[in-house]
C-alpha positions as CSV (number, residue, x, y, z in Angstrom):
1,X,64.5,-33.4,143.9
2,X,65.4,-35.5,146.7
3,X,66.4,-39.3,145.6
4,X,63.8,-41.8,146.9
5,X,66.6,-44.3,147.4
6,X,69.5,-42.5,149.1
7,X,68.1,-39.0,149.9
8,X,70.6,-37.1,147.8
9,X,69.6,-33.8,146.4
10,X,72.0,-34.2,143.4
11,X,70.4,-35.6,140.3
12,X,70.3,-35.2,136.5
13,X,67.3,-35.0,134.3
14,X,67.5,-37.8,131.6
15,X,64.1,-37.0,129.7
16,X,61.4,-34.5,129.9
17,X,58.1,-34.7,128.1
18,X,54.5,-33.5,128.3
19,X,52.0,-35.9,129.9
20,X,48.4,-36.0,131.2
21,X,46.9,-34.0,128.2
22,X,49.6,-31.4,128.4
23,X,48.7,-30.6,132.2
24,X,52.0,-31.9,133.5
25,X,55.6,-32.5,132.5
26,X,57.0,-36.0,133.3
27,X,60.8,-36.0,134.0
28,X,63.0,-39.2,134.2
29,X,65.8,-38.4,136.7
30,X,69.1,-40.2,137.8
31,X,70.6,-39.7,141.1
32,X,74.2,-38.7,140.8
33,X,75.2,-40.4,144.1
34,X,73.6,-44.0,143.8
35,X,72.6,-44.0,140.1
36,X,68.9,-44.8,141.0
37,X,66.4,-43.7,138.3
38,X,63.0,-42.3,139.1
39,X,60.2,-40.3,137.7
40,X,58.8,-36.9,138.7
41,X,55.8,-34.9,137.6
42,X,55.6,-31.1,137.5
43,X,52.2,-29.5,137.4
44,X,50.8,-26.0,137.5
45,X,50.0,-25.0,141.0
46,X,46.4,-24.0,141.1
47,X,44.8,-21.7,143.8
48,X,43.5,-24.0,146.6
49,X,39.8,-24.8,146.4
50,X,38.0,-25.5,149.7
51,X,35.1,-28.0,149.8
52,X,32.0,-27.0,151.7
53,X,30.8,-30.2,153.2
54,X,27.2,-31.1,154.0
55,X,27.5,-30.2,157.5
56,X,29.0,-26.6,156.7
57,X,32.6,-27.5,157.6
58,X,35.3,-26.6,155.2
59,X,38.4,-28.4,154.1
60,X,41.0,-28.3,151.2
61,X,40.2,-30.1,148.1
62,X,42.3,-33.3,148.1
63,X,43.2,-34.9,144.8
64,X,44.1,-38.1,146.6
65,X,40.7,-38.3,148.3
66,X,39.0,-37.8,145.0
67,X,41.1,-40.5,143.4
68,X,40.4,-42.9,146.4
69,X,36.7,-42.5,145.9
70,X,37.1,-43.5,142.1
71,X,39.4,-46.4,143.0
72,X,36.8,-47.7,145.5
73,X,34.1,-47.6,143.1
74,X,36.2,-49.2,140.2
75,X,37.6,-51.8,142.4
76,X,37.7,-55.3,140.5
77,X,36.3,-53.5,137.4
78,X,38.1,-53.4,134.0
79,X,38.9,-49.7,134.3
80,X,42.6,-48.7,133.5
81,X,44.2,-46.4,136.0
82,X,45.0,-43.8,133.3
83,X,41.3,-43.4,132.6
84,X,40.8,-42.7,136.4
85,X,43.7,-40.2,136.4
86,X,42.2,-38.5,133.4
87,X,38.8,-38.3,135.1
88,X,40.2,-36.8,138.3
89,X,42.0,-34.1,136.2
90,X,38.9,-33.4,134.2
91,X,36.8,-32.9,137.4
92,X,39.6,-30.7,139.1
93,X,39.8,-28.7,135.7
94,X,35.9,-28.1,135.7
95,X,35.8,-27.2,139.4
96,X,38.7,-24.7,139.0
97,X,36.9,-23.1,135.9
98,X,33.6,-22.9,137.7
99,X,34.5,-21.9,141.3
100,X,36.9,-19.2,142.6
101,X,37.4,-20.2,146.2
102,X,34.9,-22.7,147.5
103,X,32.9,-25.5,146.1
104,X,29.9,-27.5,147.6
105,X,30.5,-31.2,148.1
106,X,27.4,-31.9,146.3
107,X,28.9,-30.3,142.9
108,X,31.9,-32.5,143.3
109,X,29.8,-35.6,143.9
110,X,27.7,-34.8,140.8
111,X,30.7,-34.3,138.6
112,X,32.3,-37.6,139.9
113,X,29.0,-39.5,139.2
114,X,28.8,-38.0,135.6
115,X,32.4,-39.3,134.9
116,X,31.8,-42.8,136.4
117,X,28.6,-43.0,134.3
118,X,30.8,-42.5,131.2
119,X,33.4,-44.8,132.4
120,X,31.6,-47.8,134.1
121,X,27.9,-48.3,135.0
122,X,28.8,-50.7,137.8
123,X,31.2,-48.2,139.3
124,X,28.6,-45.5,138.9
125,X,26.1,-47.4,141.0
126,X,28.6,-48.2,143.7
127,X,29.6,-44.6,144.0
128,X,25.9,-43.4,143.9
129,X,25.0,-45.8,146.7
130,X,27.5,-44.4,148.9
131,X,27.2,-40.7,147.9
132,X,23.4,-40.7,148.1
133,X,23.5,-43.0,151.2
134,X,21.3,-45.8,150.0
135,X,19.6,-47.6,152.8
136,X,17.9,-50.5,151.1
137,X,17.8,-52.6,148.1
138,X,14.9,-50.6,146.5
139,X,17.1,-47.6,146.1
140,X,19.6,-49.8,144.2
141,X,17.0,-51.0,141.9
142,X,15.5,-47.4,141.3
143,X,19.0,-46.2,140.5
144,X,19.6,-49.2,138.0
145,X,16.2,-48.5,136.4
146,X,17.0,-44.8,135.9
147,X,20.5,-45.8,134.5
148,X,18.7,-48.0,131.9
149,X,16.2,-45.1,131.0
150,X,19.1,-42.8,130.6
151,X,20.9,-45.2,128.3
152,X,17.5,-45.6,126.3
153,X,17.4,-41.8,125.7
154,X,21.1,-41.8,124.6
155,X,21.2,-42.6,120.9
156,X,24.8,-43.6,121.1
157,X,24.0,-46.1,124.0
158,X,21.1,-47.6,122.1
159,X,23.4,-48.3,119.1
160,X,25.8,-50.1,121.6
161,X,23.0,-52.4,122.9
162,X,21.5,-53.3,119.5
163,X,24.6,-55.0,118.1
């Protein structure tokens, strides 16, 4: 690993441990040249999935782009970063299980909306408004009403709202 401070390739590993639900190894390193300490993560390299977009174009599935969408939806909401990291990992794991080479963007959007529904209803509506390209306030109202109906059908949600 190249030191982020001085660029040296000489370092030593101080600590290694499993992280992110066992899908990565976290390593604390120390540069032997400048003594700067930094953290690296080692993950399994998966086969590259390609996203088939609405217009038929294809591009590589980008984890950062997925995280960026979740961050925008959850902006100024009480959602911890580690929960978003976990959601991204869960979505990626599901996609790699279900698809070999290519995945339609509609499948990705649906999985992200399911995760956001579980995490934060406001973030869910924000994401849905962009993903489904809402054009007026009535579409927001319909989505919020469907969210309320969905919560009413879920016995765990009903219990939360009664107390």
